[in-house]
FIROLO-211621 format. One record per atom (N, C-alpha, C): residue in one letter; atom name; x, y, z. Coordinates in steps of 0.2 Angstrom, whole numbers, plus 2048, in hexadecimal, padded with zeros to 3 digits. Example, Ala and Ser with C-alpha at 12.3 -4.5 7.8 and 13.67 -1.06 7.14 Angstrom:
BEGIN
residuo/atomo/east/north/up
a/N/842/7E4/827
a/CA/83E/7EA/827
a/C/842/7F0/827
s/N/840/7F5/823
s/CA/844/7FB/824
s/C/840/800/827
END
This chain:
BEGIN
residuo/atomo/east/north/up
m/N/BFE/C5C/4CF
m/CA/BF9/C5C/4D4
m/C/BF6/C63/4D5
t/N/BF0/C63/4D5
t/CA/BED/C6A/4D6
t/C/BEC/C6B/4DD
t/N/BED/C71/4DF
t/CA/BED/C73/4E6
t/C/BE7/C78/4E7
i/N/BE5/C79/4ED
i/CA/BE0/C7E/4EF
i/C/BE2/C85/4ED
k/N/BE8/C87/4EE
k/CA/BEA/C8D/4EC
k/C/BEA/C8E/4E4
q/N/BEB/C89/4E0
q/CA/BEA/C8A/4D9
q/C/BE3/C8B/4D7
l/N/BDF/C87/4DA
l/CA/BD8/C87/4D9
l/C/BD5/C8E/4DA
r/N/BD7/C91/4E0
r/CA/BD5/C98/4E2
r/C/BD7/C9D/4DD
y/N/BDE/C9C/4DB
y/CA/BE1/CA1/4D7
y/C/BDD/CA1/4D0
a/N/BDB/C9B/4CE
a/CA/BD7/C9A/4C7
a/C/BD0/C9D/4C8
g/N/BCD/C9F/4CE
g/CA/BC7/CA1/4CE
g/C/BC2/C9D/4D2
y/N/BC4/C97/4D3
y/CA/BBF/C92/4D7
y/C/BBE/C94/4DE
k/N/BB8/C93/4E1
k/CA/BB7/C94/4E8
k/C/BB8/C8D/4EB
v/N/BBD/C8D/4F0
v/CA/BBF/C87/4F3
v/C/BBD/C87/4FB
r/N/BB9/C83/4FE
r/CA/BB7/C83/505
r/C/BBA/C7D/508
v/N/BBE/C7E/50E
v/CA/BC1/C78/511
v/C/BBE/C78/518
l/N/BBB/C72/51A
l/CA/BB9/C72/521
l/C/BBC/C6B/524
q/N/BBF/C6D/52A
q/CA/BC2/C67/52D
q/C/BBF/C66/534
k/N/BBE/C60/536
k/CA/BBB/C5E/53C
k/C/BC0/C59/540
r/N/BC1/C5B/546
r/CA/BC5/C57/54A
r/C/BC1/C53/550
k/N/BC4/C4E/552
k/CA/BC1/C4A/557
k/C/BC4/C4D/55E
y/N/BC0/C4C/563
y/CA/BC2/C4E/56A
y/C/BC1/C48/56F
n/N/BC6/C48/573
n/CA/BC5/C43/579
n/C/BC3/C47/57F
k/N/BBE/C44/582
k/CA/BBB/C47/588
k/C/BBD/C43/58F
f/N/BBF/C47/594
f/CA/BC1/C45/59A
f/C/BBD/C48/5A0
n/N/BBC/C44/5A5
n/CA/BB9/C46/5AB
n/C/BBE/C49/5AF
k/N/BBE/C4F/5B1
k/CA/BC3/C52/5B6
k/C/BBF/C54/5BC
i/N/BC3/C56/5C1
i/CA/BBF/C58/5C8
i/C/BBB/C5E/5C6
d/N/BBD/C63/5C2
d/CA/BB9/C69/5C1
d/C/BB4/C68/5BB
g/N/BB3/C62/5B8
g/CA/BAE/C61/5B3
g/C/BB1/C5D/5AD
l/N/BAD/C5D/5A8
l/CA/BAF/C5A/5A1
l/C/BB4/C5E/59E
y/N/BBA/C5A/59B
y/CA/BBF/C5E/598
y/C/BC0/C5A/591
e/N/BC0/C5F/58C
e/CA/BC1/C5C/585
e/C/BC8/C5E/583
e/N/BCB/C59/57F
e/CA/BD2/C59/57D
e/C/BD2/C57/576
l/N/BD5/C5B/571
l/CA/BD6/C59/56A
l/C/BD9/C53/569
s/N/BD6/C4E/566
s/CA/BD9/C47/564
s/C/BDE/C48/55F
p/N/BE4/C45/55F
p/CA/BE8/C45/55A
p/C/BE6/C40/554
k/N/BE1/C3C/556
k/CA/BDF/C37/551
k/C/BD8/C38/54E
g/N/BD7/C36/548
g/CA/BD0/C37/545
g/C/BCF/C3E/543
g/N/BCA/C3F/53F
g/CA/BC8/C46/53C
g/C/BC5/C45/535
e/N/BC3/C4B/533
e/CA/BC0/C4B/52C
e/C/BC2/C51/528
t/N/BC2/C51/522
t/CA/BC4/C57/51E
t/C/BBE/C57/518
y/N/BBB/C5D/517
y/CA/BB6/C5D/512
y/C/BB8/C63/50E
i/N/BB8/C62/507
i/CA/BBA/C68/503
i/C/BB5/C68/4FD
e/N/BB3/C6F/4FC
e/CA/BAD/C70/4F7
e/C/BB0/C75/4F2
i/N/BB0/C73/4EC
i/CA/BB2/C78/4E6
i/C/BAC/C7A/4E2
t/N/BAC/C81/4E1
t/CA/BA7/C84/4DD
t/C/BAB/C87/4D7
t/N/BA8/C85/4D1
t/CA/BAC/C88/4CB
t/C/BAB/C90/4CA
p/N/BAF/C93/4C7
p/CA/BAF/C9A/4C6
p/C/BA9/C9D/4C4
d/N/BA5/C99/4BF
d/CA/B9F/C9C/4BD
d/C/B99/C9A/4C2
k/N/B9B/C97/4C7
k/CA/B96/C95/4CD
k/C/B90/C90/4CB
k/N/B91/C8C/4C5
k/CA/B8C/C88/4C3
k/C/B8D/C81/4C6
i/N/B93/C7F/4C8
i/CA/B94/C78/4CA
i/C/B98/C78/4D1
t/N/B95/C75/4D6
t/CA/B99/C74/4DC
t/C/B99/C6D/4DE
r/N/B9F/C6A/4DF
r/CA/BA1/C63/4E1
r/C/BA5/C63/4E7
a/N/BA4/C5D/4EB
a/CA/BA8/C5D/4F1
a/C/BAC/C56/4F2
g/N/BB0/C56/4F6
g/CA/BB4/C50/4F8
g/C/BB5/C50/4FF
e/N/BB6/C4A/502
e/CA/BB7/C49/509
e/C/BBC/C44/50A
s/N/BC0/C45/510
s/CA/BC4/C3F/512
s/C/BC3/C3F/519
i/N/BC3/C38/51C
i/CA/BC2/C37/523
i/C/BC8/C33/525
c/N/BCB/C35/52A
c/CA/BD1/C32/52E
c/C/BCE/C2D/533
s/N/BD1/C27/533
s/CA/BCF/C22/537
s/C/BD1/C24/53E
m/N/BCE/C21/543
m/CA/BD0/C22/54A
m/C/BD6/C1F/54C
e/N/BD9/C1B/548
e/CA/BDF/C17/549
e/C/BE5/C1B/546
d/N/BE3/C20/542
d/CA/BE9/C24/53E
d/C/BE9/C2B/542
h/N/BEF/C2E/542
h/CA/BF0/C35/544
h/C/BED/C3A/53E
y/N/BEA/C3F/541
y/CA/BE7/C44/53C
y/C/BEC/C48/539
d/N/BEC/C49/532
d/CA/BF1/C4D/52E
d/C/BED/C51/52A
r/N/BED/C58/52B
r/CA/BE9/C5D/527
r/C/BEB/C5D/520
k/N/BF1/C5D/51E
k/CA/BF3/C5D/518
k/C/BF1/C57/514
k/N/BF2/C51/516
k/CA/BF0/C4B/513
k/C/BE8/C4B/512
g/N/BE5/C4D/517
g/CA/BDD/C4D/516
g/C/BDB/C52/511
n/N/BDF/C58/511
n/CA/BDD/C5D/50B
n/C/BDE/C5A/504
q/N/BE4/C56/504
q/CA/BE6/C53/4FD
q/C/BE1/C4E/4FB
i/N/BDF/C4A/4FF
i/CA/BDA/C45/4FE
i/C/BD3/C48/4FC
a/N/BD1/C4C/500
a/CA/BCA/C4F/4FF
a/C/BCA/C54/4F9
l/N/BD0/C57/4F7
l/CA/BD0/C5B/4F1
l/C/BD0/C57/4EB
g/N/BD4/C51/4EB
g/CA/BD4/C4D/4E6
g/C/BCD/C4A/4E4
r/N/BC9/C48/4E9
r/CA/BC2/C46/4E8
r/C/BBE/C4B/4E6
a/N/BBE/C51/4E8
a/CA/BBA/C57/4E5
a/C/BBC/C58/4DE
i/N/BC2/C58/4DC
i/CA/BC4/C59/4D5
i/C/BC2/C54/4D1
k/N/BC2/C4D/4D3
k/CA/BC0/C48/4D0
k/C/BB8/C48/4CE
a/N/BB4/C4B/4D4
a/CA/BAD/C4C/4D3
a/C/BAC/C51/4CE
l/N/BB0/C57/4CE
l/CA/BAF/C5C/4C8
l/C/BB0/C59/4C1
g/N/BB5/C55/4C1
g/CA/BB7/C51/4BA
g/C/BB1/C4D/4B8
d/N/BAE/C49/4BD
d/CA/BA9/C45/4BB
d/C/BA3/C49/4B9
s/N/BA2/C4F/4BB
s/CA/B9C/C53/4B9
s/C/B9E/C56/4B2
g/N/BA4/C55/4AF
g/CA/BA5/C58/4A9
g/C/BA9/C5E/4A9
h/N/BAB/C60/4AE
h/CA/BAF/C67/4AF
h/C/BB7/C65/4AF
t/N/BBB/C68/4AB
t/CA/BC2/C67/4AA
t/C/BC6/C6C/4AE
l/N/BCC/C6A/4B1
l/CA/BD0/C6F/4B4
l/C/BD7/C70/4B1
d/N/BD7/C6E/4AA
d/CA/BDE/C6E/4A7
d/C/BE1/C75/4A7
f/N/BDE/C7A/4A7
f/CA/BE1/C81/4A6
f/C/BE4/C83/4AD
i/N/BE3/C80/4B2
i/CA/BE5/C83/4B9
i/C/BEC/C83/4B9
s/N/BEF/C7D/4B8
s/CA/BF7/C7D/4B9
s/C/BFA/C82/4B5
h/N/BF8/C83/4AF
h/CA/BFC/C87/4AA
h/C/BFB/C8E/4AC
s/N/BF5/C91/4AD
s/CA/BF4/C98/4AF
s/C/BF7/C99/4B6
y/N/BF7/C95/4BA
y/CA/BFA/C96/4C1
y/C/C02/C96/4C0
h/N/C05/C91/4BD
h/CA/C0C/C91/4BD
h/C/C0F/C96/4B8
n/N/C0C/C99/4B3
n/CA/C0E/C9E/4AF
n/C/C0F/CA5/4B2
n/N/C0B/CA6/4B8
n/CA/C0A/CAC/4BB
n/C/C0E/CAC/4C1
t/N/C12/CA7/4C3
t/CA/C16/CA7/4C9
t/C/C1D/CA6/4C8
t/N/C21/CA8/4CC
t/CA/C28/CA7/4CB
t/C/C2B/CA3/4D1
s/N/C30/C9F/4D0
s/CA/C33/C9B/4D5
s/C/C38/C9F/4D9
c/N/C38/C9E/4DF
c/CA/C3E/CA2/4E3
c/C/C45/C9E/4E2
y/N/C45/C98/4DF
y/CA/C4B/C95/4DE
y/C/C4E/C97/4D7
n/N/C4A/C9A/4D3
n/CA/C4D/C9C/4CD
n/C/C4F/CA4/4CD
a/N/C4E/CA7/4D3
a/CA/C50/CAE/4D3
a/C/C57/CAF/4D4
t/N/C5A/CB4/4D1
t/CA/C61/CB5/4D1
t/C/C63/CBB/4D5
END
């Protein structure tokens, strides 16, 4: 699975926008807003390194589900990558170039 970090390392521009829902309450001193644990949106836009193609993906969390930033990122990123693939752009080289230039902390002696 391709991550945002891998895309950025490979030269792609990745923009992430997250919107959260707020609950509004009337209190003695006025209207009070509290961040809701449920509902929200994640929007991810990917631009290729040559800046010729830009595609986006979006995930919307139901008001019945608790908001999960990581899961929203995964879903929106998958949709944006699929949109890039549908436009004829391939991401095959990303995992190879990224993994060949990094070392695992578990393999260190």
